VMD Tcl script that draws the C-alpha trace (Angstrom):
set ca {
  {25.23 -34.34 0.82}
  {24.82 -30.94 3.32}
  {28.09 -31.23 5.56}
  {26.86 -30.04 8.87}
  {30.29 -29.40 10.19}
  {30.33 -26.12 8.83}
  {28.05 -23.26 8.85}
  {26.33 -22.01 5.57}
  {27.89 -18.88 4.07}
  {26.48 -15.62 4.93}
  {25.39 -13.11 2.44}
  {24.74 -9.39 3.23}
  {21.35 -7.91 3.08}
  {20.54 -5.30 0.66}
  {19.15 -1.93 1.65}
  {14.80 -1.80 2.05}
  {12.58 1.04 1.25}
  {10.77 2.32 4.14}
  {6.86 1.76 3.24}
  {5.60 5.19 2.54}
  {2.64 6.83 4.65}
  {-0.53 8.54 4.13}
  {-0.68 11.42 6.50}
  {-3.98 13.92 7.13}
  {-3.80 16.99 8.66}
  {-7.49 17.64 10.39}
  {-8.67 21.11 11.19}
  {-8.32 20.61 15.30}
  {-4.46 20.07 14.52}
  {-4.82 16.37 14.85}
  {-2.41 14.28 12.79}
  {-3.43 10.60 11.37}
  {-0.69 8.37 10.08}
  {-2.19 5.71 7.95}
  {-0.03 2.89 6.98}
  {-2.00 0.46 4.59}
  {-0.57 -3.21 4.04}
  {-1.58 -6.66 4.23}
  {-4.21 -8.98 3.03}
  {-6.29 -9.68 6.84}
  {-8.90 -7.75 6.88}
  {-7.83 -6.42 10.55}
  {-6.79 -3.16 11.68}
  {-4.97 -1.51 14.83}
  {-5.77 2.36 15.59}
  {-3.71 4.26 18.15}
  {-4.46 7.21 20.17}
  {-1.14 8.73 21.57}
  {-1.62 11.57 23.75}
  {1.79 13.25 25.95}
  {0.45 11.72 28.97}
  {3.20 9.23 30.39}
  {4.10 8.79 33.64}
  {7.10 11.82 33.78}
  {4.45 14.40 32.83}
  {2.51 13.99 36.02}
  {3.22 15.73 39.28}
  {3.11 12.06 41.34}
  {4.58 9.10 41.04}
  {2.05 6.21 39.75}
  {-0.69 9.57 38.68}
  {-0.45 8.21 35.19}
  {-0.70 4.65 35.05}
  {-3.18 4.54 37.61}
  {-5.34 7.18 35.67}
  {-5.17 4.69 32.60}
  {-6.48 1.75 34.71}
  {-9.75 4.04 36.16}
  {-10.35 4.91 32.59}
  {-10.99 1.32 31.45}
  {-13.57 1.28 34.75}
  {-16.59 2.81 32.72}
  {-17.62 5.95 31.55}
  {-20.80 8.58 32.09}
  {-22.66 6.08 30.48}
  {-21.81 2.64 30.64}
  {-20.11 0.74 33.81}
  {-17.07 -1.44 33.18}
  {-18.85 -4.24 32.17}
  {-20.98 -3.02 29.80}
  {-18.55 -0.99 27.79}
  {-16.20 -4.59 27.33}
  {-19.08 -6.68 26.24}
  {-19.56 -4.16 23.53}
  {-16.54 -4.29 22.59}
  {-16.23 -8.27 22.46}
  {-19.49 -8.46 20.67}
  {-17.32 -6.78 17.57}
  {-14.47 -9.33 18.31}
  {-12.65 -6.55 19.24}
  {-9.74 -5.77 21.76}
  {-8.45 -2.71 23.45}
  {-5.78 -1.28 26.09}
  {-4.31 1.66 27.05}
  {-1.00 1.68 27.79}
  {1.77 4.11 29.41}
  {5.55 4.80 29.08}
  {7.55 7.57 30.77}
  {6.41 9.60 27.78}
  {3.29 9.17 26.25}
  {-0.06 6.96 27.08}
  {-1.90 5.09 24.12}
  {-5.49 4.07 23.28}
  {-4.93 0.85 21.52}
  {-7.72 -0.93 19.40}
  {-7.16 -4.00 17.46}
  {-10.34 -5.54 15.35}
  {-11.64 -6.21 12.41}
  {-11.69 -3.58 9.36}
  {-15.24 -3.61 9.17}
  {-16.26 -3.19 12.81}
  {-14.26 -0.46 12.63}
  {-16.93 2.77 12.18}
  {-18.85 1.07 14.80}
  {-16.48 0.66 17.62}
  {-15.12 4.25 17.17}
  {-17.56 6.21 19.43}
  {-17.11 3.78 22.29}
  {-13.42 4.73 21.72}
  {-14.52 8.41 22.11}
  {-16.80 7.97 24.88}
  {-14.16 6.13 27.40}
  {-11.60 8.94 26.39}
  {-13.66 11.66 26.97}
  {-15.95 10.31 29.26}
  {-14.16 8.15 31.61}
  {-16.00 8.73 35.10}
  {-13.49 7.46 37.79}
  {-15.62 6.02 40.11}
  {-14.43 6.38 43.50}
  {-15.31 2.69 44.49}
  {-13.08 1.58 41.61}
  {-10.26 4.09 42.80}
  {-10.11 2.97 45.98}
  {-9.77 -1.38 44.96}
  {-7.64 0.24 42.36}
  {-4.92 1.80 44.81}
  {-5.00 -1.13 47.01}
  {-4.28 -3.32 43.76}
  {-1.57 -1.09 42.73}
  {0.05 -1.28 46.15}
  {0.20 -4.81 46.34}
  {1.38 -5.16 43.03}
  {4.61 -2.43 43.89}
  {5.24 -4.82 47.28}
  {5.62 -7.55 44.73}
  {7.73 -5.91 42.24}
  {10.07 -4.43 45.08}
  {10.63 -7.99 46.50}
  {12.22 -9.15 42.77}
  {15.63 -8.05 42.80}
  {15.75 -7.55 39.10}
  {12.90 -4.78 39.33}
  {14.62 -3.12 42.46}
  {17.84 -2.80 40.65}
  {16.29 -1.19 37.37}
  {13.97 0.98 39.10}
  {17.13 2.05 41.60}
  {19.60 3.10 38.58}
  {16.95 4.76 36.95}
  {16.03 6.86 39.69}
  {20.55 7.61 40.17}
  {20.46 8.68 36.54}
  {17.92 11.45 36.73}
  {17.97 11.97 39.89}
  {16.26 15.54 39.86}
  {14.23 14.80 36.46}
  {10.52 13.26 36.44}
  {12.28 9.95 34.45}
  {13.85 9.42 37.83}
  {10.85 9.31 39.78}
  {9.86 5.79 41.03}
  {6.73 4.41 42.77}
  {6.80 3.08 46.23}
  {3.91 2.13 48.79}
  {3.57 5.26 50.09}
  {3.86 7.18 47.25}
  {0.81 5.36 45.54}
  {-1.33 5.44 49.09}
  {-0.73 9.35 49.00}
  {-2.59 9.68 45.12}
  {-5.97 11.26 45.80}
  {-8.76 10.74 43.51}
  {-8.75 14.68 42.30}
  {-5.28 13.84 41.19}
  {-6.47 11.50 38.64}
  {-9.66 13.74 37.26}
  {-7.20 16.96 37.08}
  {-4.61 14.83 35.21}
  {-7.49 12.93 32.40}
  {-8.43 16.35 32.03}
  {-5.05 18.38 31.58}
  {-3.59 15.53 29.47}
  {-6.24 13.16 27.56}
  {-8.62 16.40 27.18}
  {-6.80 19.04 26.37}
  {-3.54 17.71 24.43}
  {-3.63 17.32 20.99}
  {-3.54 13.59 20.47}
  {-1.52 11.83 17.55}
  {-3.53 8.94 15.90}
  {-1.73 5.70 13.91}
  {-3.75 4.01 11.80}
  {-2.54 0.73 10.21}
  {-3.40 -2.50 8.99}
  {-5.83 -3.55 5.86}
  {-7.34 -0.01 5.47}
  {-9.38 1.52 2.90}
  {-10.01 5.06 2.34}
  {-13.60 4.86 3.60}
  {-12.17 3.41 7.13}
  {-9.69 6.50 6.93}
  {-12.69 8.91 6.14}
  {-14.49 7.12 9.07}
  {-11.47 7.98 11.34}
  {-11.31 11.27 10.29}
  {-14.99 12.54 10.70}
  {-14.59 10.93 14.44}
  {-11.82 12.87 15.78}
  {-12.60 16.23 13.42}
  {-14.68 18.08 16.66}
  {-12.23 16.72 19.14}
  {-11.41 20.03 21.27}
  {-7.46 20.39 21.26}
  {-4.74 22.74 22.37}
  {-1.27 23.27 21.33}
  {1.50 20.28 21.68}
  {2.90 20.94 25.24}
  {6.29 22.48 24.95}
  {9.23 19.59 25.52}
  {10.46 20.09 29.21}
  {14.18 20.27 28.83}
  {16.55 18.38 31.29}
  {17.34 19.31 34.73}
  {20.40 18.40 36.10}
  {21.46 15.21 35.95}
  {23.64 12.93 38.19}
  {27.12 12.44 35.86}
  {29.15 11.49 38.53}
  {29.38 7.56 39.16}
  {27.95 6.35 42.22}
  {27.52 2.61 43.42}
  {24.71 1.11 45.29}
  {24.49 -1.90 46.89}
  {21.01 -3.27 48.77}
  {21.67 -6.29 50.41}
  {18.83 -9.00 50.68}
  {19.33 -11.73 53.27}
  {17.71 -14.31 51.59}
  {18.64 -13.57 48.10}
  {20.01 -16.52 46.04}
  {21.33 -14.34 43.24}
  {21.98 -10.81 43.09}
  {20.80 -8.57 39.93}
  {23.48 -6.24 38.80}
  {22.68 -3.01 36.35}
  {25.31 -0.64 35.23}
  {24.16 1.94 33.24}
  {25.09 5.87 32.36}
  {23.58 8.88 30.46}
  {23.53 8.12 26.96}
  {21.56 9.58 23.72}
  {18.11 10.10 21.59}
  {17.40 8.79 18.52}
  {18.34 12.21 17.32}
  {21.65 11.99 18.00}
  {23.48 11.47 14.62}
  {25.63 9.06 16.62}
  {22.68 6.83 17.54}
  {22.59 4.43 14.10}
  {26.71 3.60 14.82}
  {26.26 3.60 18.31}
  {23.82 1.12 17.92}
  {25.85 -1.44 16.44}
  {28.62 -0.65 18.88}
  {25.91 -1.62 21.65}
  {24.87 -4.68 19.87}
  {28.33 -5.98 19.27}
  {29.11 -5.55 22.90}
  {25.83 -7.05 24.42}
  {22.69 -6.30 22.08}
  {22.31 -9.65 21.05}
  {23.23 -13.91 21.72}
  {26.66 -13.75 20.01}
  {27.65 -10.77 22.15}
  {31.23 -10.07 23.80}
  {29.49 -10.16 27.13}
  {27.29 -13.27 26.36}
  {30.79 -15.01 25.36}
  {32.75 -13.85 28.22}
  {30.86 -13.88 30.74}
  {28.05 -16.32 29.75}
  {29.85 -18.52 27.86}
  {33.53 -18.68 28.99}
  {32.75 -17.88 32.60}
  {29.26 -19.62 33.38}
  {28.31 -16.92 35.56}
  {24.91 -16.07 34.26}
  {21.92 -17.70 32.26}
  {22.14 -14.22 29.82}
  {23.60 -10.97 29.65}
  {22.68 -7.95 28.13}
  {23.21 -4.14 26.94}
  {20.70 -2.06 25.39}
  {20.36 1.89 24.73}
  {17.06 2.98 26.42}
  {15.94 6.70 24.18}
  {13.27 8.50 25.18}
  {11.73 11.96 24.14}
  {13.93 14.04 26.40}
  {17.10 11.92 27.15}
  {18.31 8.50 27.21}
  {20.43 5.87 29.15}
  {22.64 3.01 28.23}
  {22.35 0.06 30.73}
  {23.73 -3.51 31.04}
  {21.94 -5.90 33.05}
  {22.32 -9.59 34.35}
  {21.40 -12.14 37.03}
  {24.59 -13.91 38.75}
  {25.11 -16.19 41.89}
  {26.29 -13.92 44.81}
  {29.86 -14.52 44.90}
  {30.23 -14.05 41.48}
  {29.27 -10.12 41.54}
  {32.58 -8.51 42.15}
  {34.41 -10.65 39.11}
  {31.03 -10.05 36.69}
  {31.20 -6.28 37.41}
  {35.16 -6.33 36.49}
  {34.23 -8.74 33.28}
  {32.16 -5.94 32.10}
  {34.48 -3.01 32.36}
  {37.37 -4.88 30.77}
  {35.13 -5.66 27.87}
  {34.40 -1.56 27.61}
  {38.06 -0.97 27.90}
  {39.04 -3.24 24.87}
  {36.20 -1.52 22.86}
  {38.65 1.35 23.87}
  {41.66 -0.02 22.94}
  {41.60 -2.60 20.15}
  {39.84 -2.48 16.74}
  {37.08 -4.64 16.08}
  {37.70 -7.00 13.67}
  {35.92 -6.52 10.27}
  {34.77 -10.47 10.16}
  {33.05 -9.99 13.78}
  {31.73 -6.35 12.81}
  {30.18 -7.88 9.35}
  {28.26 -10.70 11.77}
  {26.66 -7.80 14.08}
  {25.68 -6.03 11.01}
  {24.06 -8.76 9.42}
  {22.26 -9.76 12.45}
  {21.19 -5.88 12.80}
  {20.17 -5.56 9.19}
  {18.28 -9.36 9.48}
  {16.39 -8.18 12.60}
  {15.41 -5.25 10.81}
  {14.07 -6.58 7.84}
  {11.81 -9.17 9.91}
  {10.30 -6.07 11.92}
  {9.27 -4.77 8.24}
  {6.41 -7.76 7.55}
  {3.43 -7.00 9.12}
  {1.47 -3.71 9.13}
  {1.46 -3.44 13.31}
  {4.85 -3.76 13.47}
  {5.78 -1.08 10.96}
  {3.18 1.16 12.61}
  {5.34 1.00 15.88}
  {8.37 2.39 14.17}
  {5.75 5.03 12.28}
  {4.93 6.01 15.89}
  {8.86 6.40 16.81}
  {9.30 8.63 13.46}
  {6.31 11.12 14.36}
  {6.37 10.98 18.53}
  {10.16 11.63 18.51}
  {10.03 14.56 15.61}
  {12.50 12.45 13.52}
  {13.40 12.80 10.01}
  {10.71 10.52 7.69}
  {13.76 8.77 6.29}
  {14.99 7.74 9.72}
  {14.91 4.15 9.41}
  {16.12 4.42 5.22}
  {19.30 6.60 7.24}
  {19.42 3.89 9.87}
  {19.88 0.81 7.39}
  {22.60 3.15 5.34}
  {24.48 3.96 8.55}
  {24.53 0.46 9.67}
  {25.81 -0.74 6.13}
  {28.56 2.20 6.20}
  {30.23 1.48 9.97}
  {34.00 0.77 10.28}
  {36.00 -0.61 12.85}
  {37.61 3.02 13.18}
  {34.27 3.85 13.98}
  {33.80 1.85 16.46}
  {36.89 2.78 18.31}
  {35.98 6.33 18.17}
  {32.25 5.81 19.53}
  {33.95 3.36 22.41}
  {35.99 6.34 23.22}
  {33.73 9.10 22.91}
  {30.54 7.47 25.00}
  {31.67 5.02 26.98}
  {33.46 6.94 29.82}
  {33.89 4.39 32.67}
  {33.97 7.31 35.25}
  {30.29 7.61 34.47}
  {29.38 4.53 34.52}
  {26.74 3.87 37.49}
  {27.01 0.73 39.08}
  {23.88 -1.14 41.33}
  {23.64 -4.27 42.89}
  {20.41 -5.50 44.51}
  {20.61 -9.16 45.99}
  {22.67 -11.63 48.49}
  {25.88 -10.32 47.50}
}
mol new
graphics top color blue
foreach p $ca { graphics top sphere $p radius 0.5 }
foreach p [lrange $ca 0 end-1] q [lrange $ca 1 end] { graphics top cylinder $p $q radius 0.2 }
display resetview
């Protein structure tokens, strides 16, 4: 009979070879990365350009531009365009982060050729109708108001603003900044970034050679320019600041602690990921055990590395009752100090390694998930064996490595603190 009073034995997960990708370079400088995997006849096409929020001259321009691109082209209005994609059973969207914007399309492989002209039409012939612009401004203002009423949103935004004071990464949208955007700003942003930049194209799913050739022919005549040079970081705020934003009627307070950290290109990134996971990166982390299970202050607390193209930061976040704010922050700092002064036990480290390897293995089961990792490699100019290195470094990580990393990177004098709520 199965003994349910003891956990089953855990075994180390073997290294997994990251799948190979087919690369095609077009004469105009566009590169197409293709991953053909899976049995279902579906595809995912991603057209990515360096047109994220930090590239724009003003806060909010990038996301508004992408929203307006969905509102019609010189040939079709939004309704007609959406009906065309619906006819083929396809889904499309335009997604934005701080560095990049991506036109993403999902559909049946047999319809890829038919859908490509409409993808190009949206990208190249977006019409930015003035009446839709005015509606979108009103929508964005209302969304922004509602977001800033949420303590968690406010705390996260204010922390990023503190960390990247004079850099575009620290820019945040407000009601006033959105209302200051002009229609011409969006048209200019689209022309300078979507039309002029050299995109990177990622194709994944059950892909045949014929479908790869369809994509090549669709984009081989697209006008492009040399990729934009990476802008160096401007002066960043390294001195820790404590910021409190009192909300009279808030029942809880949102806490964010963070500091400038690293990008994925840092050679310490792999083992620092192990350190972060042990500290607050999974449900069995030290922060969860201390602040959730032992103290009962929160339903959840986590820490994470946020790597971007030009910089990165490390952040700890949780929501607690107003009366527990000070003790929660003190316990977080205490756990940081433990990592700097006490070697992690081998059993705890092995648990974290197995968790990371298991999570990584689970992320390699579908072509679309693997394609996300391929995007990271190419957009951030990482070595092609980046994820092979990732696995090897996790397996090789020792308690001594974690002690060294904690003392190298977890400097309490650089830990910014933001509390938003009724504390």
